[in-house]
NUDREN-222463 format. One record per residue (C-alpha): residue in one letter; z, y, x. Coordinates in Angstrom, 1 decimal, padded with zeros to 4 digits. Layout:
{atom 'A'; {Z; Y; X}}
...
***
This chain:
{atom 'X'; {064.9; 179.7; 061.3}}
{atom 'X'; {064.1; 177.8; 064.5}}
{atom 'X'; {060.7; 176.7; 065.7}}
{atom 'X'; {061.8; 173.3; 067.0}}
{atom 'X'; {064.8; 171.2; 065.9}}
{atom 'X'; {065.9; 168.4; 068.2}}
{atom 'X'; {068.0; 165.6; 066.6}}
{atom 'X'; {070.4; 163.8; 068.9}}
{atom 'X'; {070.8; 167.1; 070.8}}
{atom 'X'; {074.3; 166.1; 072.1}}
{atom 'X'; {072.8; 163.1; 073.8}}
{atom 'X'; {071.3; 162.7; 077.2}}
{atom 'X'; {067.6; 163.0; 076.2}}
{atom 'X'; {067.9; 165.3; 073.2}}
{atom 'X'; {070.3; 167.6; 075.1}}
{atom 'X'; {068.0; 167.8; 078.1}}
{atom 'X'; {065.0; 168.5; 075.9}}
{atom 'X'; {066.8; 171.2; 073.9}}
{atom 'X'; {068.0; 173.0; 077.0}}
{atom 'X'; {064.5; 172.8; 078.6}}
{atom 'X'; {062.9; 174.2; 075.4}}
{atom 'X'; {065.4; 177.0; 075.3}}
{atom 'X'; {064.9; 177.8; 079.0}}
{atom 'X'; {061.2; 178.4; 078.3}}
{atom 'X'; {062.0; 180.9; 075.5}}
{atom 'X'; {061.2; 178.6; 072.6}}
{atom 'X'; {063.3; 179.1; 069.4}}
{atom 'X'; {064.9; 175.6; 069.7}}
{atom 'X'; {068.1; 174.3; 068.2}}
{atom 'X'; {070.0; 171.1; 068.3}}
{atom 'X'; {071.3; 168.8; 065.5}}
{atom 'X'; {073.8; 166.0; 066.1}}
{atom 'X'; {076.8; 164.3; 064.6}}
{atom 'X'; {079.1; 166.3; 066.8}}
{atom 'X'; {079.1; 168.4; 069.9}}
{atom 'X'; {078.0; 171.9; 070.9}}
{atom 'X'; {074.9; 172.0; 068.6}}
{atom 'X'; {073.7; 174.6; 066.1}}
{atom 'X'; {073.5; 172.1; 063.2}}
{atom 'X'; {075.8; 169.2; 062.5}}
{atom 'X'; {074.7; 166.2; 060.4}}
{atom 'X'; {074.8; 162.4; 060.4}}
{atom 'X'; {071.3; 160.9; 060.4}}
{atom 'X'; {072.6; 158.1; 058.2}}
{atom 'X'; {073.5; 160.6; 055.5}}
{atom 'X'; {070.2; 161.7; 053.9}}
{atom 'X'; {071.6; 164.5; 051.8}}
{atom 'X'; {073.5; 166.1; 054.8}}
{atom 'X'; {070.4; 165.7; 056.9}}
{atom 'X'; {068.1; 167.3; 054.4}}
{atom 'X'; {070.6; 170.2; 054.0}}
{atom 'X'; {070.7; 170.7; 057.8}}
{atom 'X'; {066.9; 170.6; 058.0}}
{atom 'X'; {066.6; 173.1; 055.2}}
{atom 'X'; {069.1; 175.4; 056.9}}
{atom 'X'; {067.2; 175.2; 060.2}}
{atom 'X'; {063.8; 175.6; 058.6}}
{atom 'X'; {062.0; 174.2; 061.7}}
{atom 'X'; {058.3; 174.0; 062.2}}
{atom 'X'; {058.7; 170.9; 064.4}}
{atom 'X'; {061.4; 168.2; 064.5}}
{atom 'X'; {061.7; 166.2; 067.7}}
{atom 'X'; {063.7; 163.1; 066.7}}
{atom 'X'; {065.9; 161.9; 069.6}}
{atom 'X'; {068.9; 160.7; 067.7}}
{atom 'X'; {069.7; 157.0; 068.3}}
{atom 'X'; {072.4; 154.5; 068.9}}
{atom 'X'; {071.9; 153.3; 072.5}}
{atom 'X'; {075.3; 151.8; 073.6}}
{atom 'X'; {075.9; 148.1; 073.7}}
{atom 'X'; {079.1; 148.0; 071.6}}
{atom 'X'; {077.5; 148.1; 068.1}}
{atom 'X'; {076.5; 145.4; 065.8}}
{atom 'X'; {072.9; 144.6; 065.0}}
{atom 'X'; {073.5; 146.1; 061.5}}
{atom 'X'; {074.9; 149.3; 063.0}}
{atom 'X'; {071.9; 149.7; 065.3}}
{atom 'X'; {069.6; 149.1; 062.3}}
{atom 'X'; {071.5; 151.6; 060.1}}
{atom 'X'; {071.3; 154.4; 062.8}}
{atom 'X'; {068.0; 153.8; 064.5}}
{atom 'X'; {065.8; 152.5; 061.7}}
{atom 'X'; {067.4; 153.9; 058.5}}
{atom 'X'; {068.4; 157.1; 060.3}}
{atom 'X'; {064.7; 157.6; 061.4}}
{atom 'X'; {063.6; 157.0; 057.8}}
{atom 'X'; {066.1; 159.7; 056.6}}
{atom 'X'; {064.9; 162.1; 059.2}}
{atom 'X'; {061.3; 161.6; 058.2}}
{atom 'X'; {062.2; 162.0; 054.5}}
{atom 'X'; {064.2; 165.2; 055.2}}
{atom 'X'; {061.3; 166.6; 057.3}}
{atom 'X'; {058.9; 165.9; 054.5}}
{atom 'X'; {061.2; 167.4; 051.9}}
{atom 'X'; {061.6; 170.7; 053.7}}
{atom 'X'; {057.9; 171.1; 054.8}}
{atom 'X'; {058.2; 170.4; 058.5}}
{atom 'X'; {054.7; 170.6; 060.0}}
{atom 'X'; {055.2; 168.1; 062.9}}
{atom 'X'; {057.6; 165.2; 063.5}}
{atom 'X'; {057.8; 163.8; 067.0}}
***
């Protein structure tokens, strides 16, 4: 169980936040599609995301996962940034996360 789960933890913002939380002694962990993170899941896959949230059992989720490059299509940005956020909110609700940032 972790206190704070950071999505997008292999990215610039999410990674910096996770490292800062860990350096202050917080029980923080990262979730991302790939990379050196404690939990791996694709935010566009609601079942995998819910399973990862359930395994982490966080009190707080800080959602920093997003598509930010300029190579994707509008549909891809929508799928990751909007639908992915909806999936993260639903997963947080399903496993009883207290706060979603």
